[in-house]
C-alpha positions as CSV (number, residue, x, y, z in Angstrom):
1,M,50.9,114.6,161.6
2,K,53.6,117.3,161.2
3,F,56.3,117.5,164.1
4,H,56.7,120.7,165.8
5,L,60.0,120.9,167.8
6,D,58.7,123.8,170.3
7,K,56.1,121.7,170.8
8,H,57.7,118.1,171.3
9,K,61.1,119.9,172.7
10,H,60.3,117.7,175.9
11,I,60.6,114.6,173.5
12,L,63.7,115.7,172.0
13,L,65.2,116.2,175.7
14,F,63.8,113.0,176.6
15,S,65.9,111.2,173.9
16,I,68.6,112.9,174.5
17,A,68.4,111.9,178.2
18,Y,67.5,108.5,177.1
19,L,71.0,108.6,175.2
20,L,73.0,109.6,177.6
21,L,71.4,106.9,180.3
22,F,71.8,103.8,178.3
23,I,74.9,104.3,176.3
24,P,77.9,104.7,178.5
25,F,76.9,101.2,180.1
26,I,77.1,98.7,177.1
27,G,80.8,98.8,176.3
28,H,82.6,98.0,179.2
29,V,80.6,94.4,180.2
30,H,81.7,91.5,178.5
31,L,78.5,89.7,176.6
32,F,77.3,87.0,177.9
33,D,76.7,83.7,177.2
34,W,74.5,82.5,175.4
35,D,72.0,84.8,173.7
36,E,74.5,87.8,173.2
37,I,77.3,86.0,172.4
38,N,75.0,83.8,170.0
39,F,73.9,86.7,167.9
40,A,77.3,88.8,168.0
41,E,79.4,85.6,166.7
42,A,77.3,85.0,163.8
43,A,77.7,88.7,163.1
44,R,81.3,88.7,163.2
45,E,81.2,85.9,160.8
46,M,78.9,87.7,158.4
47,I,81.8,90.6,158.3
48,L,84.3,87.8,158.5
49,T,83.3,85.7,155.5
50,G,81.4,88.7,153.5
51,D,78.5,86.0,153.2
52,W,75.2,88.2,154.5
53,L,72.9,85.9,153.2
54,N,73.6,82.7,155.4
55,V,74.0,83.0,158.7
56,Q,77.2,81.1,160.4
57,I,78.2,80.0,163.4
58,N,81.6,78.4,163.4
59,F,81.5,78.8,159.7
60,E,78.9,76.1,159.7
61,P,74.9,76.9,159.0
62,F,73.2,78.2,161.6
63,W,69.3,78.0,160.9
64,E,68.1,78.6,164.4
65,K,66.9,82.6,163.9
66,P,66.4,84.4,160.6
67,P,68.9,87.6,159.9
68,L,67.4,90.3,160.5
69,F,69.2,91.5,163.8
70,I,72.1,89.9,162.7
71,W,72.1,91.9,159.6
72,I,71.7,95.1,162.2
73,Q,74.5,93.8,164.5
74,A,76.9,93.1,161.5
75,L,76.2,96.7,160.2
76,S,76.7,97.9,163.7
77,M,80.6,96.2,163.9
78,S,81.5,97.5,160.4
79,I,81.1,100.8,161.6
80,F,82.4,100.7,165.3
81,G,84.6,97.2,164.9
82,I,84.0,93.7,166.4
83,N,83.4,94.7,169.9
84,E,80.8,94.6,172.7
85,F,79.3,98.5,172.3
86,A,78.8,97.6,168.7
87,A,76.8,94.3,169.3
88,R,74.6,96.1,172.3
89,F,74.4,99.5,170.4
90,P,71.6,98.8,167.8
91,N,69.3,97.7,171.0
92,V,69.3,101.4,172.2
93,L,68.2,102.7,169.1
94,I,65.7,100.1,169.0
95,G,64.6,101.4,172.5
96,L,64.6,104.9,171.9
97,V,62.5,103.9,168.6
98,T,59.8,101.8,170.8
99,V,59.7,104.2,173.5
100,L,59.1,107.1,171.4
101,I,56.0,105.3,169.6
102,L,54.6,103.9,172.7
103,Y,54.5,107.9,173.5
104,F,52.7,108.8,170.5
105,S,50.3,105.8,170.4
106,V,49.5,106.3,173.6
107,K,49.7,110.2,174.2
108,K,47.1,110.2,170.8
109,R,44.3,108.2,172.5
110,Y,44.4,108.8,176.7
111,G,46.6,112.3,176.5
112,H,49.9,113.3,177.7
113,N,50.1,112.4,181.3
114,A,49.1,108.4,180.2
115,S,51.8,108.7,177.8
116,I,54.5,109.9,180.1
117,Y,53.3,107.5,183.0
118,S,53.6,104.4,180.1
119,V,57.1,105.3,178.9
120,L,58.4,105.8,182.5
121,L,56.3,102.9,183.5
122,Y,58.2,100.6,180.7
123,T,62.2,101.9,181.0
124,G,61.8,102.2,184.9
125,S,60.7,98.4,184.9
126,F,64.0,95.7,185.6
127,T,63.9,93.8,182.4
128,P,62.8,96.3,179.9
129,H,65.4,98.6,181.0
130,F,68.4,95.8,180.7
131,Y,67.1,94.3,177.5
132,F,67.9,97.8,175.9
133,K,71.7,97.6,177.2
134,T,72.3,94.4,175.9
135,G,72.6,92.4,172.4
136,I,69.6,90.0,172.3
137,I,66.9,89.6,169.9
138,D,63.5,90.5,171.5
139,P,63.6,94.5,171.6
140,I,63.2,94.5,167.9
141,F,60.7,91.6,167.7
142,N,58.7,93.1,170.3
143,L,58.8,96.4,168.6
144,F,57.8,94.8,165.5
145,I,54.8,93.0,167.0
146,F,53.5,96.6,168.8
147,I,53.5,98.4,165.5
148,S,51.9,95.1,163.9
149,I,49.1,95.5,166.8
150,I,49.0,99.5,166.5
151,N,48.7,99.1,162.6
152,L,45.6,96.5,163.0
153,V,43.6,98.4,166.2
154,S,43.9,101.6,163.2
155,A,42.8,99.2,160.4
156,I,39.9,97.9,162.6
157,E,38.6,101.8,163.5
158,K,38.9,102.7,160.2
159,R,39.0,99.8,158.3
160,R,41.7,101.4,156.2
161,L,43.6,98.8,153.9
162,M,46.8,100.5,153.6
163,N,46.8,99.9,157.8
164,F,46.1,96.1,157.1
165,F,48.8,96.4,154.8
166,L,51.0,97.5,157.2
167,A,50.4,95.8,160.1
168,G,50.9,92.3,157.6
169,L,54.4,94.0,156.8
170,S,55.7,95.3,160.4
171,L,54.6,91.2,161.2
172,G,56.7,90.1,158.1
173,F,59.5,92.4,159.7
174,A,58.9,89.9,162.8
175,V,59.0,87.0,161.2
176,I,62.6,87.6,159.6
177,T,63.1,88.5,163.0
178,K,62.4,85.6,165.3
179,G,60.4,83.4,163.2
180,P,56.8,82.5,162.8
181,V,55.8,82.3,166.5
182,S,54.8,86.3,165.6
183,I,52.4,85.4,163.6
184,L,50.7,83.2,166.1
185,L,50.8,86.0,168.9
186,V,49.6,88.7,166.3
187,G,46.8,86.2,164.7
188,L,45.4,85.2,168.2
189,T,45.2,88.5,169.6
190,G,43.5,89.8,166.5
191,L,40.9,86.6,166.5
192,V,40.2,87.0,170.2
193,Y,39.5,90.5,170.0
194,Q,37.0,90.0,167.6
195,I,35.2,87.3,169.1
196,A,35.3,89.3,172.6
197,Y,33.8,92.4,171.6
198,K,31.8,91.5,168.4
199,N,33.8,93.7,166.2
200,N,33.0,93.2,162.3
201,F,34.9,90.4,161.6
202,Y,37.7,91.0,158.9
203,S,36.5,90.9,155.0
204,F,38.3,88.8,152.3
205,R,40.1,92.4,151.3
206,E,41.5,93.2,154.5
207,L,42.9,89.4,155.2
208,L,44.3,89.7,151.7
209,F,46.1,92.9,152.0
210,I,47.2,91.2,155.7
211,L,48.6,88.5,154.0
212,L,50.3,90.4,150.9
213,G,52.1,92.7,153.5
214,L,53.2,89.6,155.4
215,L,54.6,87.6,152.7
216,I,57.0,90.2,151.0
217,L,59.6,89.8,153.1
218,P,59.7,86.2,154.4
219,I,59.1,84.6,150.9
220,G,61.9,86.8,150.2
221,Y,64.4,85.7,152.3
222,F,63.5,82.3,152.6
223,G,63.1,81.8,148.8
224,M,66.6,83.1,148.4
225,Q,67.6,80.4,151.0
226,V,65.8,77.5,149.4
227,T,67.1,78.8,145.7
228,V,70.8,78.5,147.1
229,Q,70.4,75.7,149.9
230,G,67.5,73.7,148.9
231,W,64.9,72.6,151.2
232,W,67.2,71.5,153.9
233,F,67.4,75.1,155.3
234,L,63.3,75.5,155.9
235,N,63.0,72.3,156.8
236,E,65.7,72.3,159.8
237,F,64.5,75.7,160.9
238,L,60.7,75.0,161.0
239,I,61.7,71.7,162.8
240,Y,63.4,73.9,165.5
241,Q,60.7,76.3,166.1
242,I,58.4,73.4,166.7
243,D,60.9,71.6,168.9
244,L,60.9,74.6,171.2
245,F,57.0,74.0,171.9
246,R,57.8,70.1,172.4
247,Y,61.2,70.1,173.9
248,P,63.0,71.7,176.7
249,I,65.8,72.8,174.6
250,A,69.0,73.6,175.9
251,S,67.7,72.5,179.5
252,H,65.0,75.3,179.4
253,G,62.5,73.3,181.1
254,Q,60.2,75.3,184.0
255,P,56.9,75.0,185.4
256,F,53.6,76.7,184.2
257,Y,53.8,79.3,186.4
258,Y,57.4,80.1,185.3
259,H,56.5,83.6,183.5
260,F,54.2,85.3,185.6
261,I,56.9,84.9,188.1
262,V,59.7,86.3,185.0
263,L,57.0,88.8,184.8
264,L,57.0,90.3,188.4
265,I,60.4,90.3,189.5
266,G,61.1,92.5,186.0
267,C,58.5,94.9,186.5
268,F,60.3,95.7,189.6
269,P,60.0,98.1,191.6
270,V,56.3,99.4,190.1
271,F,54.9,96.0,189.2
272,I,51.9,97.0,191.5
273,L,50.9,99.9,189.1
274,S,51.8,98.4,185.9
275,F,49.6,95.4,187.4
276,S,46.9,97.5,188.9
277,G,45.7,98.1,185.1
278,L,45.3,94.7,184.7
279,F,43.4,94.0,187.8
280,F,41.2,96.6,188.1
281,K,38.5,98.7,185.8
282,I,40.2,101.7,184.4
283,N,37.2,104.3,183.7
284,F,37.5,105.2,180.3
285,S,36.8,109.0,179.0
286,G,37.3,107.7,175.2
287,D,39.2,105.2,173.2
288,R,39.0,101.6,174.4
289,N,40.3,99.7,171.6
290,L,43.9,100.1,171.8
291,V,43.8,99.0,176.0
292,R,41.9,96.3,175.0
293,F,43.9,95.0,172.3
294,M,47.1,95.2,175.1
295,I,45.0,93.5,177.7
296,I,44.9,90.4,175.0
297,M,48.2,90.7,173.9
298,F,49.0,90.7,177.5
299,W,47.4,87.1,177.9
300,V,47.7,85.7,174.7
301,V,51.9,86.1,175.1
302,L,51.8,84.8,178.6
303,I,49.7,81.9,177.7
304,V,51.4,80.9,174.6
305,F,54.5,80.9,176.5
306,S,53.5,79.3,179.4
307,L,52.6,76.2,177.4
308,V,55.7,76.3,175.6
309,T,57.7,73.5,176.9
310,T,61.3,75.8,176.4
311,K,61.1,78.4,178.9
312,I,63.6,81.4,178.8
313,V,63.5,84.5,180.4
314,H,62.7,86.9,177.6
315,Y,60.4,84.7,175.8
316,S,57.6,86.8,177.6
317,S,59.0,90.3,177.4
318,M,56.6,91.4,174.4
319,C,54.0,91.1,177.5
320,Y,55.8,94.4,179.2
321,I,54.8,96.6,176.8
322,P,51.0,95.7,177.2
323,L,51.9,96.0,180.9
324,S,53.3,99.7,180.6
325,I,50.4,101.4,178.5
326,I,47.7,99.3,180.8
327,G,49.8,100.5,183.9
328,G,49.9,104.0,182.1
329,V,46.3,104.6,181.6
330,W,45.0,103.4,184.6
331,L,47.6,105.5,186.4
332,S,46.4,108.7,184.8
333,K,42.8,107.9,185.6
334,N,43.4,107.4,189.0
335,D,46.6,110.2,189.5
336,R,44.7,112.5,191.8
337,M,47.2,112.5,195.0
338,G,44.6,111.2,197.6
339,T,46.0,109.6,200.9
340,K,45.7,106.3,199.5
341,T,48.0,106.9,196.1
342,R,50.4,108.8,198.1
343,L,50.7,105.6,200.5
344,L,50.9,103.1,197.8
345,F,54.0,105.1,196.2
346,V,55.5,105.3,199.6
347,A,55.0,101.4,200.1
348,I,56.7,100.7,197.0
349,S,59.7,103.1,197.7
350,I,59.8,101.2,201.2
351,L,59.2,97.6,199.4
352,W,62.4,99.1,197.2
353,M,64.5,99.9,200.0
354,L,64.1,96.5,201.4
355,V,65.0,94.6,198.5
356,Y,68.3,96.8,197.7
357,C,69.2,97.0,201.0
358,I,69.3,92.8,200.7
359,L,71.5,93.0,197.1
360,S,73.4,95.2,198.8
361,I,74.9,93.0,201.5
362,P,77.7,91.7,199.3
363,A,79.2,95.5,199.0
364,I,78.7,96.0,202.5
365,S,80.0,92.7,203.9
366,S,82.8,91.5,201.3
367,S,83.3,88.2,202.5
368,F,79.2,87.7,202.5
369,L,79.3,85.3,199.5
370,K,81.7,83.6,200.5
371,D,80.5,82.9,203.9
372,I,77.3,81.4,202.3
373,V,79.9,78.7,200.5
374,S,81.7,77.6,203.8
375,T,78.4,77.5,206.0
376,I,76.1,76.1,203.1
377,E,76.3,72.7,201.4
378,I,75.7,73.8,197.9
379,Q,75.9,70.7,195.5
380,D,76.4,72.6,192.2
381,K,80.1,72.8,191.9
382,N,79.7,75.3,189.5
383,V,78.2,77.5,191.5
384,V,80.2,77.1,194.5
385,S,83.1,78.4,192.1
386,F,80.9,81.5,190.7
387,L,80.4,82.7,194.7
388,A,83.9,81.7,195.5
389,T,85.4,84.2,192.7
390,D,86.7,87.5,194.1
391,V,84.0,90.5,193.2
392,S,83.7,94.3,194.1
393,W,80.2,95.3,194.7
394,S,79.3,98.9,194.8
395,L,77.4,100.7,197.3
396,L,76.4,103.1,195.0
397,P,72.9,101.4,194.4
398,L,72.1,101.3,197.9
399,I,72.9,104.8,198.2
400,T,70.8,106.0,195.3
401,T,68.1,104.0,196.8
402,I,67.9,105.6,200.2
403,I,68.3,109.2,198.4
404,F,65.1,108.2,196.0
405,I,63.2,107.3,199.5
406,I,63.9,110.8,201.0
407,I,62.8,112.4,197.3
408,S,59.7,110.2,197.9
409,L,58.7,111.0,201.2
410,V,59.1,115.0,200.5
411,L,57.3,114.8,197.4
412,A,54.4,112.6,198.7
413,V,54.1,114.9,201.9
414,K,53.8,118.0,199.5
415,N,51.6,116.5,197.5
416,S,53.1,117.9,194.5
417,K,51.4,117.5,191.2
418,R,54.5,116.8,189.5
419,F,54.6,113.7,191.8
420,I,53.9,110.6,190.1
421,T,55.9,111.8,187.1
422,L,59.0,112.9,188.8
423,Y,59.0,109.3,191.1
424,L,59.2,107.6,188.0
425,I,62.1,109.4,186.4
426,I,63.9,108.8,189.8
427,N,63.0,105.5,189.6
428,T,64.3,104.8,185.8
429,F,67.9,106.5,186.7
430,I,68.3,104.3,189.9
431,I,67.0,101.2,187.6
432,S,70.0,102.2,185.7
433,V,72.4,102.8,187.9
434,Y,71.7,99.5,189.8
435,I,71.9,97.8,186.5
436,S,75.6,99.7,185.6
437,S,76.3,98.9,188.8
438,V,75.7,95.5,189.9
439,V,75.8,93.8,186.3
440,P,79.6,94.2,185.7
441,S,80.1,92.4,189.2
442,I,77.9,89.4,188.5
443,E,79.7,88.9,185.2
444,K,82.6,88.9,186.6
445,M,81.7,86.2,189.2
446,I,79.6,84.0,186.8
447,Q,82.3,84.2,183.5
448,G,84.4,87.3,183.5
449,D,87.7,85.2,184.2
450,W,87.0,82.4,181.9
451,I,86.5,85.3,179.0
452,G,89.8,87.0,179.8
453,Q,91.4,83.5,179.7
454,L,89.9,83.1,175.7
455,K,90.5,86.6,175.0
456,T,94.8,85.7,175.7
457,Y,94.1,83.8,172.5
458,K,93.2,86.4,170.2
459,N,94.4,85.8,166.8
460,K,96.1,83.0,167.5
461,P,96.2,80.0,165.4
462,Y,94.4,77.8,168.0
463,I,91.3,75.3,167.2
464,H,88.9,75.9,170.2
465,F,86.5,73.5,171.6
466,T,84.2,73.0,174.8
467,Y,83.2,69.5,176.4
468,G,80.3,68.9,178.0
469,F,78.4,72.3,177.5
470,K,77.2,74.4,174.6
471,S,78.5,78.2,174.0
472,Y,79.9,80.6,171.4
473,A,82.1,82.5,174.0
474,H,85.6,80.7,172.7
475,Y,84.8,81.8,169.2
476,F,84.0,85.4,169.8
477,Y,86.8,86.1,172.4
478,T,88.9,84.5,170.4
479,S,88.7,85.5,167.0
480,Q,88.0,82.6,165.5
481,T,89.0,81.9,161.9
482,E,88.2,79.1,159.3
483,I,91.5,76.9,159.6
484,K,92.1,74.9,156.3
485,E,93.4,72.0,158.0
486,V,90.1,71.8,160.1
487,N,88.2,72.4,156.6
488,E,89.9,69.4,155.1
489,I,89.2,67.4,158.3
490,K,85.3,68.1,157.6
491,T,85.5,66.9,154.8
492,I,87.1,63.4,155.0
493,L,84.9,63.0,158.4
494,L,81.4,64.2,155.8
495,K,82.8,61.8,153.3
496,K,83.7,58.6,155.6
497,N,79.8,59.3,157.5
498,G,78.3,59.3,153.8
499,Y,77.8,63.0,153.1
500,K,78.2,65.0,150.9
501,S,78.2,68.7,152.7
502,I,77.5,69.6,155.9
503,Y,73.9,70.7,154.5
504,D,73.0,67.1,154.4
505,L,73.0,66.9,158.4
506,D,69.8,67.7,160.0
507,Q,70.2,69.3,163.7
508,H,71.0,66.4,165.5
509,E,73.4,64.8,163.0
510,K,75.2,68.2,163.1
511,K,75.9,68.1,166.6
512,A,77.2,64.5,166.9
513,F,79.2,65.6,163.8
514,S,80.8,68.5,165.8
515,N,81.6,66.0,168.8
516,Q,83.3,63.8,166.3
517,L,85.6,66.5,164.5
518,R,86.6,67.3,168.1
519,D,87.6,64.0,168.8
520,Y,89.1,63.1,165.9
521,I,91.4,66.8,166.1
522,L,92.1,65.9,169.6
523,Y,93.2,62.3,169.1
524,Q,94.3,62.1,165.5
525,T,96.3,65.6,165.1
526,N,98.6,67.4,166.6
527,L,97.0,70.6,165.6
528,P,97.0,73.5,168.5
529,V,94.0,73.2,170.6
530,T,92.1,74.3,173.5
531,V,89.2,72.8,175.4
532,S,87.0,74.4,177.7
533,A,84.7,72.7,180.5
534,K,82.8,73.2,183.6
535,K,83.4,72.3,187.1
536,T,81.5,69.1,186.8
537,R,83.4,67.8,183.7
538,F,86.8,68.6,184.8
539,E,87.4,64.6,185.4
540,D,86.2,63.5,182.7
541,V,88.5,66.0,180.6
542,E,91.7,64.9,182.7
543,Q,90.3,61.1,181.9
544,N,89.4,61.5,178.2
545,F,92.3,63.9,177.4
546,P,95.5,63.1,179.0
547,N,97.4,64.7,176.5
548,L,96.0,68.4,177.3
549,I,97.3,70.5,180.1
550,K,95.2,72.3,182.4
551,V,96.1,76.5,182.4
552,F,93.1,77.7,183.9
553,D,90.4,77.5,186.4
554,G,87.9,80.0,187.4
555,N,83.8,81.1,187.2
556,G,83.5,77.3,187.5
557,Y,85.3,77.0,184.1
558,G,88.8,75.2,183.3
559,V,90.6,75.3,180.2
560,W,93.4,73.1,178.7
561,E,95.8,73.2,176.0
562,R,97.8,71.7,173.4
563,V,100.7,73.5,172.0
564,K,101.8,72.3,168.2
């Protein structure tokens, strides 16, 4: 299919508008602990060491995630420098590729209106919009899953071996992005489709081509790792993936219905439109296969990650693409602006105004959060510290929301043919305004001052530790380097414990070793160090390390230091 500029000039304009909407935000807010800093730190150390094969954090092997996204981040940092912009910029481009593929895939099957609605439902939902402005791994993972499904649909319809191969190849990219869970998601989706719609089952040749495409990249990467490091790496990687299903890793245990609530909030404010296509019949005039696949994919992702013991917000983020397509197609079949439709959009607008008015209270009353602290007995000391942080809140989201309500009412009354498109465009713009205005204040409240303190140690010869919690912020924002004395101590302690190298330790032994290393340096040496702890562990630090001096207290964090 040839791309004609005149024919698709609106796509070019959309791409420019997209970049203008997303790029300005990404560099002026600190990376959020945990996931953003996790990958950014691995990319930083990749550049620092020149070792692009082995993923490291604190210059030790990191087996939790494969390297593809970290490679992309490292490339971005090589161009733009080691900073927040470089860490997040890849996802801006990944988001653009995602929405363009989404547009053309839906347009080919369901027409222009359905494709526009699908794209705007996706970019106009809070969580997907936010993820494209972050440095987390899920946007590119979801993109590869989506490409795999698109090719699988085409393969089933046309029985072309190349599409089966491309479905497998894209799935292979997903594996070296986040791990084998991608195989489970796509495999279950394809299997359920075959069973539900009694399609001709995949032939041996077709399955072989999927398998061939799938194995190329994982075998290449994991094969090199096993060759260089032995089976240790692969074993620990697989154990970690299995543990995510069995145990609440990092205390991320949540009730079974957790992800359903996440999706309702994440699709705000257009969740009514997105979920309508899921629960109400779509009157098809043509292709049904893509929507069928999307419905199955939605339920597979939701159920799988509801069963997984470890539950994190972005685990179910793949659900947003199916929801957007289903909602867009449903909306295109029901976009006649009758009274009921207009009332539906007005109702969404009013709901949005009510929610944003509530969320804007801190901007209207600067003492609101402090009043909460003083009137409500909150047990969590960290939460109390967050709410007590002096933060300025912008009125811009409230102002834009009110303008949006007025425009919506005018368009609804006039019964404009372009009402839905304009409505969704404005909705996307306001989502962007809200994120760009509110997220910096939230970041300032929960970690901003602490990160600021860490940055005062940048490029200084300190060794940085945390106590009672896990974080990578103290590595990234201090520009922690390998320290000769620390490496020598590691060697001594490993030998003392009967190990030849750090690669001999499994994930549990490695955690214990890290604590042992920290305590040895604090008690047995005079090296310059800092220790960060959360409010609940302040007394423990004061008691266990009386030789340290407290130099910072804010955001529920404390920092102690010892000068050599």
